[in-house]
Biopython code that builds the backbone (N, CA, C, O; Angstrom):
import numpy as np
from Bio.PDB.StructureBuilder import StructureBuilder

atoms = [
    (1, "PRO", "N", (0.793, -1.142, 0.352)),
    (1, "PRO", "CA", (0.014, -0.098, 0.392)),
    (1, "PRO", "C", (1.094, 1.394, -0.050)),
    (1, "PRO", "O", (2.300, 1.197, 0.105)),
    (2, "ALA", "N", (0.634, 2.937, -0.619)),
    (2, "ALA", "CA", (0.917, 4.028, -0.332)),
    (2, "ALA", "C", (1.442, 4.157, 0.798)),
    (2, "ALA", "O", (2.564, 4.661, 0.861)),
    (3, "SER", "N", (0.920, 3.831, 1.715)),
    (3, "SER", "CA", (1.236, 4.075, 3.168)),
    (3, "SER", "C", (2.093, 3.399, 3.826)),
    (3, "SER", "O", (2.339, 3.524, 5.026)),
    (4, "ASP", "N", (2.835, 2.274, 2.689)),
    (4, "ASP", "CA", (4.400, 1.879, 3.341)),
    (4, "ASP", "C", (5.359, 1.785, 2.793)),
    (4, "ASP", "O", (6.226, 0.911, 2.799)),
    (5, "ASP", "N", (5.169, 3.472, 1.844)),
    (5, "ASP", "CA", (6.014, 4.329, 1.390)),
    (5, "ASP", "C", (7.098, 5.222, 2.508)),
    (5, "ASP", "O", (6.902, 6.261, 3.138)),
    (6, "PRO", "N", (8.387, 4.241, 2.419)),
    (6, "PRO", "CA", (9.825, 5.511, 2.878)),
    (6, "PRO", "C", (9.319, 6.719, 3.059)),
    (6, "PRO", "O", (9.278, 7.397, 4.086)),
    (7, "VAL", "N", (8.722, 7.066, 1.394)),
    (7, "VAL", "CA", (9.056, 8.192, 1.634)),
    (7, "VAL", "C", (7.151, 8.753, 1.263)),
    (7, "VAL", "O", (6.625, 8.218, 0.287)),
    (8, "PRO", "N", (6.525, 9.517, 1.874)),
    (8, "PRO", "CA", (5.360, 9.608, 0.992)),
    (8, "PRO", "C", (5.721, 10.402, -0.020)),
    (8, "PRO", "O", (6.780, 10.982, -0.261)),
    (9, "LEU", "N", (4.274, 10.329, -0.812)),
    (9, "LEU", "CA", (4.337, 10.458, -2.210)),
    (9, "LEU", "C", (3.910, 12.143, -2.171)),
    (9, "LEU", "O", (4.966, 12.728, -1.931)),
    (10, "ALA", "N", (3.475, 12.537, -2.225)),
    (10, "ALA", "CA", (3.205, 14.112, -1.816)),
    (10, "ALA", "C", (4.563, 14.648, -1.283)),
    (10, "ALA", "O", (5.219, 15.564, -1.780)),
    (11, "GLU", "N", (4.955, 13.691, 0.149)),
    (11, "GLU", "CA", (5.702, 14.665, 0.460)),
    (11, "GLU", "C", (7.145, 14.722, -0.794)),
    (11, "GLU", "O", (7.883, 15.707, -0.759)),
    (12, "ALA", "N", (7.415, 13.567, -1.853)),
    (12, "ALA", "CA", (8.318, 13.574, -2.692)),
    (12, "ALA", "C", (8.300, 13.989, -4.091)),
    (12, "ALA", "O", (9.153, 14.020, -4.978)),
    (13, "ARG", "N", (6.393, 14.467, -3.974)),
    (13, "ARG", "CA", (6.634, 15.261, -5.151)),
    (13, "ARG", "C", (7.364, 17.563, -5.352)),
    (13, "ARG", "O", (7.807, 18.336, -6.200)),
    (14, "ASP", "N", (6.824, 17.501, -3.289)),
    (14, "ASP", "CA", (7.748, 18.334, -2.593)),
    (14, "ASP", "C", (8.880, 18.718, -3.057)),
    (14, "ASP", "O", (9.231, 19.818, -3.483)),
    (15, "ALA", "N", (9.392, 17.814, -2.957)),
    (15, "ALA", "CA", (10.962, 17.623, -2.209)),
    (15, "ALA", "C", (11.618, 18.147, -4.086)),
    (15, "ALA", "O", (12.424, 19.010, -4.433)),
    (16, "LEU", "N", (10.686, 17.004, -4.996)),
    (16, "LEU", "CA", (11.745, 17.061, -6.377)),
    (16, "LEU", "C", (11.206, 18.433, -6.627)),
    (16, "LEU", "O", (11.927, 18.940, -7.488)),
    (17, "LEU", "N", (10.276, 19.254, -6.269)),
    (17, "LEU", "CA", (9.950, 20.419, -7.133)),
    (17, "LEU", "C", (10.953, 21.586, -6.479)),
    (17, "LEU", "O", (10.986, 22.672, -7.057)),
    (18, "GLU", "N", (11.585, 21.431, -5.556)),
    (18, "GLU", "CA", (12.172, 22.030, -4.865)),
    (18, "GLU", "C", (13.769, 22.384, -5.413)),
    (18, "GLU", "O", (14.432, 23.419, -5.489)),
    (19, "ASN", "N", (14.027, 20.822, -5.777)),
    (19, "ASN", "CA", (15.653, 20.429, -5.912)),
    (19, "ASN", "C", (15.446, 21.285, -7.542)),
    (19, "ASN", "O", (16.354, 21.964, -8.022)),
    (20, "LEU", "N", (13.859, 21.054, -8.347)),
    (20, "LEU", "CA", (14.241, 21.487, -9.784)),
    (20, "LEU", "C", (14.199, 23.041, -10.451)),
    (20, "LEU", "O", (13.703, 24.155, -10.283)),
    (21, "SER", "N", (14.877, 22.457, -11.118)),
    (21, "SER", "CA", (15.279, 24.171, -11.297)),
    (21, "SER", "C", (15.041, 24.486, -12.949)),
    (21, "SER", "O", (14.787, 23.396, -13.461)),
    (22, "PHE", "N", (15.021, 25.723, -14.147)),
    (22, "PHE", "CA", (14.838, 25.254, -15.642)),
    (22, "PHE", "C", (15.689, 24.974, -15.960)),
    (22, "PHE", "O", (15.644, 24.780, -17.175)),
    (23, "THR", "N", (16.866, 24.750, -15.433)),
    (23, "THR", "CA", (18.223, 24.323, -15.871)),
    (23, "THR", "C", (18.314, 22.494, -16.133)),
    (23, "THR", "O", (18.708, 21.759, -15.228)),
    (24, "PRO", "N", (17.944, 22.031, -17.313)),
    (24, "PRO", "CA", (17.829, 20.548, -17.468)),
    (24, "PRO", "C", (19.159, 19.368, -16.406)),
    (24, "PRO", "O", (20.369, 19.581, -16.328)),
    (25, "VAL", "N", (18.510, 18.388, -15.849)),
    (25, "VAL", "CA", (19.073, 17.617, -14.971)),
    (25, "VAL", "C", (18.948, 16.666, -16.054)),
    (25, "VAL", "O", (18.158, 16.654, -16.998)),
    (26, "GLY", "N", (19.934, 15.824, -15.717)),
    (26, "GLY", "CA", (19.996, 14.066, -15.900)),
    (26, "GLY", "C", (18.992, 13.485, -14.900)),
    (26, "GLY", "O", (19.017, 14.022, -13.793)),
    (27, "ILE", "N", (18.178, 12.564, -15.062)),
    (27, "ILE", "CA", (17.352, 12.642, -14.198)),
    (27, "ILE", "C", (17.203, 11.192, -13.195)),
    (27, "ILE", "O", (16.432, 10.912, -12.277)),
    (28, "ASP", "N", (18.305, 10.460, -13.837)),
    (28, "ASP", "CA", (19.250, 9.583, -13.387)),
    (28, "ASP", "C", (19.749, 9.810, -11.702)),
    (28, "ASP", "O", (19.449, 9.051, -10.780)),
    (29, "GLU", "N", (20.761, 11.324, -11.574)),
    (29, "GLU", "CA", (21.326, 12.235, -11.368)),
    (29, "GLU", "C", (21.034, 12.721, -10.512)),
    (29, "GLU", "O", (21.573, 12.687, -9.406)),
    (30, "PHE", "N", (20.034, 13.329, -10.873)),
    (30, "PHE", "CA", (18.707, 14.110, -10.084)),
    (30, "PHE", "C", (17.659, 12.861, -8.653)),
    (30, "PHE", "O", (17.221, 12.935, -7.505)),
    (31, "ILE", "N", (17.705, 12.395, -9.193)),
    (31, "ILE", "CA", (17.426, 10.980, -8.275)),
    (31, "ILE", "C", (17.811, 10.386, -7.175)),
    (31, "ILE", "O", (17.133, 9.765, -6.357)),
    (32, "ARG", "N", (19.459, 10.711, -7.205)),
    (32, "ARG", "CA", (20.869, 10.221, -6.948)),
    (32, "ARG", "C", (20.154, 11.076, -5.568)),
    (32, "ARG", "O", (19.553, 10.730, -4.552)),
    (33, "ALA", "N", (20.661, 12.564, -6.259)),
    (33, "ALA", "CA", (20.788, 13.556, -5.300)),
    (33, "ALA", "C", (20.211, 14.253, -4.776)),
    (33, "ALA", "O", (20.655, 15.322, -4.357)),
    (34, "THR", "N", (18.205, 13.569, -4.547)),
    (34, "THR", "CA", (17.468, 13.942, -3.244)),
    (34, "THR", "C", (17.199, 12.569, -2.619)),
    (34, "THR", "O", (16.262, 12.585, -1.821)),
    (35, "LYS", "N", (17.810, 11.363, -2.797)),
    (35, "LYS", "CA", (17.938, 10.347, -1.613)),
    (35, "LYS", "C", (16.993, 10.350, -2.413)),
    (35, "LYS", "O", (17.360, 9.264, -2.863)),
    (36, "ILE", "N", (15.698, 10.675, -3.285)),
    (36, "ILE", "CA", (14.213, 9.744, -2.225)),
    (36, "ILE", "C", (13.756, 8.018, -3.663)),
    (36, "ILE", "O", (13.555, 7.833, -4.864)),
    (37, "PRO", "N", (13.831, 7.297, -2.443)),
    (37, "PRO", "CA", (13.736, 5.756, -3.497)),
    (37, "PRO", "C", (13.612, 6.032, -4.890)),
    (37, "PRO", "O", (13.421, 7.108, -5.456)),
    (38, "VAL", "N", (13.747, 4.927, -5.332)),
    (38, "VAL", "CA", (13.935, 5.195, -7.349)),
    (38, "VAL", "C", (12.190, 5.258, -7.371)),
    (38, "VAL", "O", (11.673, 6.335, -7.671)),
    (39, "GLY", "N", (11.378, 4.160, -7.069)),
    (39, "GLY", "CA", (10.059, 3.765, -7.596)),
    (39, "GLY", "C", (9.074, 4.962, -6.989)),
    (39, "GLY", "O", (8.365, 5.477, -7.855)),
    (40, "VAL", "N", (8.901, 5.530, -5.536)),
    (40, "VAL", "CA", (8.955, 6.381, -5.237)),
    (40, "VAL", "C", (8.758, 7.862, -6.191)),
    (40, "VAL", "O", (7.725, 8.398, -6.592)),
    (41, "ALA", "N", (10.496, 8.337, -6.393)),
    (41, "ALA", "CA", (11.114, 9.513, -6.988)),
    (41, "ALA", "C", (10.204, 9.250, -8.853)),
    (41, "ALA", "O", (9.821, 10.192, -9.546)),
    (42, "LEU", "N", (10.129, 8.364, -9.082)),
    (42, "LEU", "CA", (9.637, 7.982, -10.883)),
    (42, "LEU", "C", (8.285, 8.111, -10.291)),
    (42, "LEU", "O", (7.845, 9.242, -10.500)),
    (43, "THR", "N", (7.723, 7.591, -9.833)),
    (43, "THR", "CA", (6.249, 7.960, -9.739)),
    (43, "THR", "C", (5.885, 9.542, -9.465)),
    (43, "THR", "O", (4.895, 10.118, -9.918)),
    (44, "ALA", "N", (6.654, 9.977, -8.830)),
    (44, "ALA", "CA", (6.066, 11.346, -8.395)),
    (44, "ALA", "C", (6.894, 12.056, -9.172)),
    (44, "ALA", "O", (6.963, 13.235, -8.825)),
    (45, "ILE", "N", (7.616, 11.735, -10.197)),
    (45, "ILE", "CA", (7.587, 12.985, -11.872)),
    (45, "ILE", "C", (6.073, 12.267, -12.427)),
    (45, "ILE", "O", (5.022, 12.610, -12.968)),
    (46, "LEU", "N", (6.694, 11.148, -11.936)),
    (46, "LEU", "CA", (5.321, 11.114, -13.483)),
    (46, "LEU", "C", (4.186, 11.720, -13.053)),
    (46, "LEU", "O", (3.842, 12.164, -14.149)),
    (47, "GLU", "N", (3.009, 12.224, -12.021)),
    (47, "GLU", "CA", (2.603, 12.689, -11.291)),
    (47, "GLU", "C", (2.453, 14.059, -12.175)),
    (47, "GLU", "O", (1.659, 14.561, -12.971)),
    (48, "LEU", "N", (3.947, 14.414, -11.424)),
    (48, "LEU", "CA", (4.503, 16.185, -12.015)),
    (48, "LEU", "C", (4.248, 16.470, -13.620)),
    (48, "LEU", "O", (3.596, 17.376, -14.137)),
    (49, "GLU", "N", (4.989, 15.382, -14.238)),
    (49, "GLU", "CA", (4.880, 14.820, -16.148)),
    (49, "GLU", "C", (3.373, 15.558, -16.090)),
    (49, "GLU", "O", (3.259, 16.727, -16.457)),
    (50, "LEU", "N", (2.289, 14.828, -15.628)),
    (50, "LEU", "CA", (1.012, 14.807, -16.251)),
    (50, "LEU", "C", (0.166, 16.114, -15.518)),
    (50, "LEU", "O", (-0.985, 16.178, -15.951)),
    (51, "ALA", "N", (0.463, 17.066, -14.598)),
    (51, "ALA", "CA", (0.190, 17.899, -14.357)),
    (51, "ALA", "C", (0.577, 19.023, -14.892)),
    (51, "ALA", "O", (0.136, 20.172, -14.861)),
    (52, "GLY", "N", (1.613, 18.434, -15.468)),
    (52, "GLY", "CA", (2.670, 19.591, -16.374)),
    (52, "GLY", "C", (3.410, 20.512, -15.591)),
    (52, "GLY", "O", (4.081, 21.487, -15.928)),
    (53, "SER", "N", (3.137, 19.975, -14.383)),
    (53, "SER", "CA", (4.491, 21.174, -13.531)),
    (53, "SER", "C", (6.210, 20.756, -13.912)),
    (53, "SER", "O", (7.205, 21.324, -13.462)),
    (54, "VAL", "N", (6.161, 19.496, -14.951)),
    (54, "VAL", "CA", (7.715, 19.225, -15.066)),
    (54, "VAL", "C", (7.771, 18.546, -16.255)),
    (54, "VAL", "O", (6.879, 17.734, -16.506)),
    (55, "ARG", "N", (8.867, 18.780, -17.206)),
    (55, "ARG", "CA", (8.581, 18.447, -18.229)),
    (55, "ARG", "C", (10.249, 17.156, -18.271)),
    (55, "ARG", "O", (11.134, 16.965, -17.436)),
    (56, "ARG", "N", (10.016, 16.607, -19.531)),
    (56, "ARG", "CA", (11.025, 15.460, -19.624)),
    (56, "ARG", "C", (11.992, 15.604, -21.116)),
    (56, "ARG", "O", (11.718, 15.017, -22.163)),
    (57, "LEU", "N", (13.082, 16.463, -20.923)),
    (57, "LEU", "CA", (13.996, 16.306, -22.175)),
    (57, "LEU", "C", (14.145, 15.338, -23.041)),
    (57, "LEU", "O", (13.644, 14.254, -22.742)),
    (58, "ALA", "N", (14.848, 15.466, -24.299)),
    (58, "ALA", "CA", (15.846, 15.009, -24.843)),
    (58, "ALA", "C", (16.658, 14.003, -23.828)),
    (58, "ALA", "O", (17.139, 14.469, -22.795)),
    (59, "GLY", "N", (16.788, 12.695, -24.131)),
    (59, "GLY", "CA", (18.550, 11.721, -22.933)),
    (59, "GLY", "C", (17.835, 11.895, -21.974)),
    (59, "GLY", "O", (18.546, 11.585, -21.017)),
    (60, "GLY", "N", (16.103, 12.437, -21.313)),
    (60, "GLY", "CA", (16.149, 12.110, -20.490)),
    (60, "GLY", "C", (16.428, 13.317, -19.265)),
    (60, "GLY", "O", (16.210, 13.263, -18.054)),
    (61, "ARG", "N", (16.629, 13.704, -19.564)),
    (61, "ARG", "CA", (16.614, 15.179, -18.392)),
    (61, "ARG", "C", (15.166, 16.062, -17.740)),
    (61, "ARG", "O", (14.072, 16.175, -18.293)),
    (62, "LEU", "N", (15.491, 16.478, -16.726)),
    (62, "LEU", "CA", (14.378, 17.246, -16.413)),
    (62, "LEU", "C", (13.881, 18.468, -16.290)),
    (62, "LEU", "O", (14.952, 18.978, -16.621)),
    (63, "VAL", "N", (13.508, 18.973, -16.190)),
    (63, "VAL", "CA", (13.029, 20.847, -16.044)),
    (63, "VAL", "C", (11.952, 20.853, -15.855)),
    (63, "VAL", "O", (11.070, 20.025, -16.081)),
    (64, "LEU", "N", (11.957, 22.377, -15.160)),
    (64, "LEU", "CA", (10.552, 22.368, -14.786)),
    (64, "LEU", "C", (9.581, 22.970, -15.688)),
    (64, "LEU", "O", (10.020, 23.145, -16.825)),
    (65, "ALA", "N", (8.595, 23.269, -15.524)),
    (65, "ALA", "CA", (7.143, 23.246, -17.289)),
    (65, "ALA", "C", (7.386, 24.985, -16.622)),
    (65, "ALA", "O", (7.359, 25.378, -15.456)),
    (66, "ASP", "N", (7.672, 25.915, -18.216)),
    (66, "ASP", "CA", (7.315, 27.231, -18.248)),
    (66, "ASP", "C", (5.969, 27.918, -17.116)),
    (66, "ASP", "O", (5.669, 29.111, -17.167)),
]
sb = StructureBuilder()
sb.init_structure("model")
sb.init_model(0)
sb.init_chain("A")
sb.init_seg("    ")
for serial, (resi, resn, name, xyz) in enumerate(atoms, 1):
    if name == "N":
        sb.init_residue(resn, " ", resi, " ")
    sb.init_atom(name, np.array(xyz, "f"), 0.0, 1.0, " ", f" {name:<3s}", serial, name[0])
structure = sb.get_structure()
C-alpha cells in the first residue's frame, strides 16, 4: 500500500519541485541527489509531468515547466 512508502508521495513531489530548476538535469543524477527511493521518485515525476509542472527533455533530462 502507498502508506507503507518510506517517503510519502506528496512529500516526494514537494522535494522534487524544490530541487528542480529551469536548467536541465539528468533524471538518474537528480534522483540520486534527492535520495528519494527510485520507485517513489519515478512515480512522483510522472505525476508532476501529467500535472504540467515538470517536462522531460531528450536524453531523459528534467526541467520545471514554463
